[in-house]
Structures are given as structure tokens and as C-alpha cells.
C-alpha positions in Angstrom: 0.0 0.0 0.0 1.2 3.5 -0.9 0.5 6.3 1.5 -0.4 8.3 -1.6 -0.4 8.3 -5.4 -0.1 11.5 -7.4 -2.4 11.6 -10.4 -1.9 14.4 -12.9 -5.3 14.8 -14.4 -3.9 17.6 -16.7 -0.5 19.1 -17.4 -2.2 22.3 -18.6 -2.1 25.4 -16.4 -3.8 28.8 -16.5 -0.6 30.5 -15.2 3.0 30.7 -16.4 4.9 31.0 -13.1 8.7 31.5 -13.3 9.2 28.9 -10.5 7.4 26.1 -12.3 9.2 23.4 -14.2 7.7 23.7 -17.7 7.0 20.4 -19.3 8.2 19.3 -22.8 5.3 16.9 -22.9 2.2 17.3 -25.1 -0.5 19.2 -23.4 -3.3 16.9 -22.3 -6.5 16.6 -20.3 -6.9 13.0 -19.0 -10.2 11.6 -20.3 -12.9 10.2 -18.1 -12.3 6.7 -19.4 -8.6 7.0 -18.7 -9.3 8.2 -15.2 -11.6 5.2 -14.6 -8.8 2.9 -15.7 -6.4 4.5 -13.2 -9.0 4.2 -10.4 -9.5 0.6 -11.2 -5.8 -0.3 -11.4 -4.9 1.5 -8.1 -7.5 -0.5 -6.2 -5.7 -2.1 -3.3 -2.6 -0.1 -3.7 -3.6 3.2 -2.0 -6.5 5.0 -0.4 -5.1 8.6 -1.0 -5.1 10.3 -4.4 -3.4 13.6 -5.0 -4.4 15.6 -8.1 -1.0 17.1 -8.5 2.3 16.9 -10.5 2.1 19.7 -13.1 -0.9 21.6 -14.4 -3.8 23.2 -12.7 -6.4 20.4 -11.8 -9.2 22.9 -11.4 -8.9 23.7 -15.1 -10.1 20.3 -16.0 -13.6 20.5 -17.5 -14.6 17.3 -15.6 -13.0 18.2 -12.3 -16.1 17.8 -10.2 -17.0 14.5 -11.9 -13.4 13.3 -11.2 -13.7 14.3 -7.6 -17.1 12.6 -7.1 -15.9 9.5 -8.9 -12.6 9.1 -7.0 -14.2 9.9 -3.6 -16.3 6.8 -3.7 -13.2 4.6 -2.9 -10.4 7.1 -2.3 -9.6 10.2 -0.2 -9.2 13.0 -2.7 -6.5 15.7 -2.2 -6.0 18.6 -4.6 -3.1 21.1 -5.1 -4.1 24.4 -6.8 -2.9 27.9 -7.4 -6.2 29.2 -6.2 -7.2 31.3 -9.2 -10.0 28.9 -10.2 -11.1 27.8 -6.7 -14.8 28.7 -7.5 -14.8 25.8 -10.0 -15.2 23.5 -7.1 -18.9 22.7 -6.9 -18.9 19.8 -4.4 -17.9 20.9 -1.0 -18.0 17.5 0.7 -15.8 15.1 -1.3 -12.3 16.6 -0.9 -10.2 15.5 2.0 -7.5 18.2 1.6 -7.1 21.2 -0.5 -3.6 22.6 -0.9 -3.4 26.2 -2.1 -0.1 27.7 -3.3 -0.6 31.4 -2.4 2.9 32.3 -3.8 1.3 31.7 -7.3 -0.2 35.2 -7.2 1.2 37.7 -9.7 -0.2 41.1 -10.6 0.5 40.3 -14.3 -2.7 38.1 -14.2 -4.8 41.3 -13.9 -6.3 40.7 -10.5 -5.5 42.5 -7.3 -3.9 40.6 -4.4 -6.9 41.5 -2.3 -9.4 40.1 -4.9 -7.3 37.0 -5.3 -7.2 36.3 -1.6 -10.9 37.2 -1.1 -11.9 34.6 -3.7 -9.9 32.0 -2.0 -10.8 32.7 1.6 -14.5 33.2 0.9 -14.5 29.7 -0.7 -12.4 27.9 1.9 -14.5 29.3 4.7 -17.3 27.2 3.2 -15.1 24.2 2.3 -13.5 23.9 5.7 -16.5 22.2 7.2 -15.6 19.0 5.4 -12.1 19.7 4.0 -8.7 20.3 5.5 -7.2 23.5 4.0 -3.4 23.8 3.7 -2.3 27.3 2.6 1.3 27.3 1.3 3.5 30.3 1.2 7.2 30.7 0.3 9.3 33.1 2.4 10.8 34.9 -0.7 7.4 35.5 -2.3 7.3 39.2 -3.2 3.9 39.8 -1.4 4.8 37.6 1.6 4.1 40.3 4.2 0.9 41.4 2.6 -0.5 37.9 2.6 0.5 37.3 6.3 -1.2 40.6 7.3 -4.3 39.7 5.3 -4.6 36.4 7.1 -4.1 37.9 10.5 -6.8 40.5 9.8 -9.1 38.0 8.1 -9.3 35.8 11.2 -8.4 38.5 13.8 -5.5 36.4 15.1 -1.8 36.8 15.6 0.7 33.9 15.2 4.4 33.1 15.3 5.9 32.7 11.8 7.0 29.1 11.7 6.7 26.1 9.3 3.2 24.9 10.2 0.6 27.1 11.8 -3.0 26.3 12.7 -5.0 29.3 11.9 -8.5 28.1 12.8 -10.2 24.7 12.8 -9.3 22.8 9.6 -7.3 25.7 8.1 -3.5 25.6 8.3 -0.6 27.7 6.9 2.7 26.2 5.8 5.7 28.5 5.3 8.7 27.2 3.5 11.6 28.1 1.2 11.3 27.6 -2.5 12.7 24.3 -3.7 14.8 23.6 -6.8 13.2 21.2 -9.3 15.5 18.2 -10.1 16.8 18.5 -13.7 19.3 16.6 -15.7 21.0 20.0 -16.3 21.5 20.5 -12.6 24.8 19.7 -10.8 25.0 16.4 -9.1 24.2 17.1 -5.4 24.8 13.6 -4.0 25.1 10.1 -5.3 24.0 8.7 -1.9 20.8 9.2 0.0 17.4 7.7 0.8 14.0 8.8 -0.6 10.4 7.9 0.1 9.7 7.5 -3.6 8.5 4.1 -4.6 8.2 3.1 -1.0 5.3 5.2 0.0 4.3 7.0 -3.2 4.4 7.1 -7.0 3.1 9.5 -9.6 1.1 9.0 -12.7 1.4 11.6 -15.5 -1.6 12.6 -17.6 -0.3 10.4 -20.5 -0.3 7.4 -18.1 3.5 7.2 -17.6 4.3 6.1 -14.0 7.1 8.1 -12.3 8.7 7.6 -8.9 7.6 11.0 -7.5 5.8 14.3 -8.2 9.1 16.0 -9.0 9.7 14.0 -12.1 7.4 16.2 -14.1 8.9 15.4 -17.5 8.7 11.6 -17.1 12.5 11.2 -17.2 12.3 8.1 -15.0 9.7 6.3 -17.1 8.7 3.1 -15.2 5.9 2.1 -17.6 2.5 3.1 -18.7 -0.5 2.4 -16.5 -2.8 2.4 -19.5 -0.7 -0.4 -21.1 0.2 -2.7 -18.3 -0.7 -3.5 -14.7 0.8 -1.7 -11.7 2.1 -5.0 -10.4 4.2 -5.5 -13.6 5.6 -2.0 -13.2 6.5 -2.6 -9.6 8.3 -5.8 -10.5 10.3 -4.2 -13.3 14.1 -4.1 -13.1 14.2 -0.3 -13.1 11.7 0.0 -10.3 13.3 -2.6 -8.1 16.8 -1.2 -8.8 15.7 2.2 -7.6 13.9 0.9 -4.6 16.8 -1.3 -3.5 19.2 1.6 -4.1 17.3 3.8 -1.7 17.2 1.0 0.9 21.0 0.9 0.7 21.4 4.7 0.7 22.2 5.0 -3.0 20.6 6.9 -5.8 20.7 4.7 -8.9 19.1 7.2 -11.2 20.9 10.3 -12.5 17.9 12.5 -12.0 17.8 11.5 -8.3 21.5 12.5 -7.9 20.5 15.9 -9.2 17.7 16.3 -6.7 18.2 18.0 -3.3 14.6 18.1 -2.2 15.1 16.0 0.9 18.4 17.8 1.7 
């Protein structure tokens, strides 16, 4: 059993953030039939689905149907930039909603106040059934403005630390920006352990299975969920070599050696 499986229902986004790892893959919305195949093939392997790798899941024209369908057998978790939060129509079927507040940029022709009002007006409704995780990077240009907005919104004060409970079911996570692993990066370390393959995997919108949500270009292609069973992918040499390597504190894949996320 995996603790979670990342499912990228689309790699299309409504934004063009400079911190995002742009994909070279064809733009795609996962079809309803393809999504049903994934739900069926993940049966028994996890209970937690995360609509996240690249792309903005709330752009998907069938997002609410996907949520309703998946929530019958899985706990649904969504990561969003927050701009399209009003596209969520079902307020009872999402376990956790992660919102990257550092996605805001005035170039998208909406004020910071309007952006935040849209998000907080919605999550104040969703919080009855859904955990809300607000994410903010320390070097975000409007960092102080967002912090002050939250304090005023809920009439609270709080210490600035990694994880903060604001009110029931709404939390704020403050972190530094991470560097996407890339084959053009320097090698950080040939040794190290990782939770990839042990407690999570990712599935790209084209069905390619990857070890984690940071392999957004499918460089470590472990197989295609639309073409084979997950069991066959797990038993493959590449999968097992990676898994055994992590168990022995060794990174067998070049992309992993150029990743410093856990560091």
C-alpha cells in the first residue's frame, strides 16, 4: 500500500509562473475513461489520491466529476494555485485542498486582495468538510501582505514558523522555494534515501508512471498504467533497482542524484 499516489489529471495550467518546471510533454486533459482505468488499477494499492504533479487540476472540464468518482473509494487531495477555486462545486468530497498562495502575480490582472478574497470566501465554506493547507514561500514578493491579510481576516496573531494552525481545519505552511530536479543540474549527492516508490508514486496525464511528483517530464519512465498492470511496473528491473538503491542509501538514477529536495 502506498501512502499516496499523485495523479496528474492535466498538465495544462492557467498560469506561467517562473518557479514552475515547464514540461516538454504534449498538453493533455486526462479523459474520463482513462481516469476510470487508473482508479481501477490503483484499487488495493492506496487510499489517497493527490491531483498534482504539473498543471492546474481545477482547469479540467470534468474536475467535479473526477472528484465525485474518485471519492467513492479514495480520499481526494488537490493542489491548486487558487485562481479557479470557485470551479469546485462539491464541498463534501475533498479530503484536503492545498493552495499555493505564492502563485499570485499582478500580471494576471487581478489584485492581491481580490485573489485572496476569492480563496478565503471559498475555503470558509469548504473547511466544514475539508482540510485546507495554505502554502507560502518566504521569498514571495507579497509575503508580508499575505501574512497581514490572514491575521486581519481571522483576527489572530501567530508566530511565523513552518506549520501554523489558523482556525479549525485551516493551516498555513511556510517554506523556502525548492529547486526542481533536472538533468542539467549539478550532481548534489550520489547517496541518500528517498520515500519515492516506498510510500508514493506518480502518474502523468499520459499514463506514464514516475517515482515521485518532482519527475514532471517523465524522465524516469517506469511504464505506462494504460498499457500494463501496476504490479508489472512494480516488478520491473528499473523500479526494483531504484527501490533497493534507496534502501541501501544509494541513488541509482541520474535525476535523483541531481535532486536535493530532501536535503
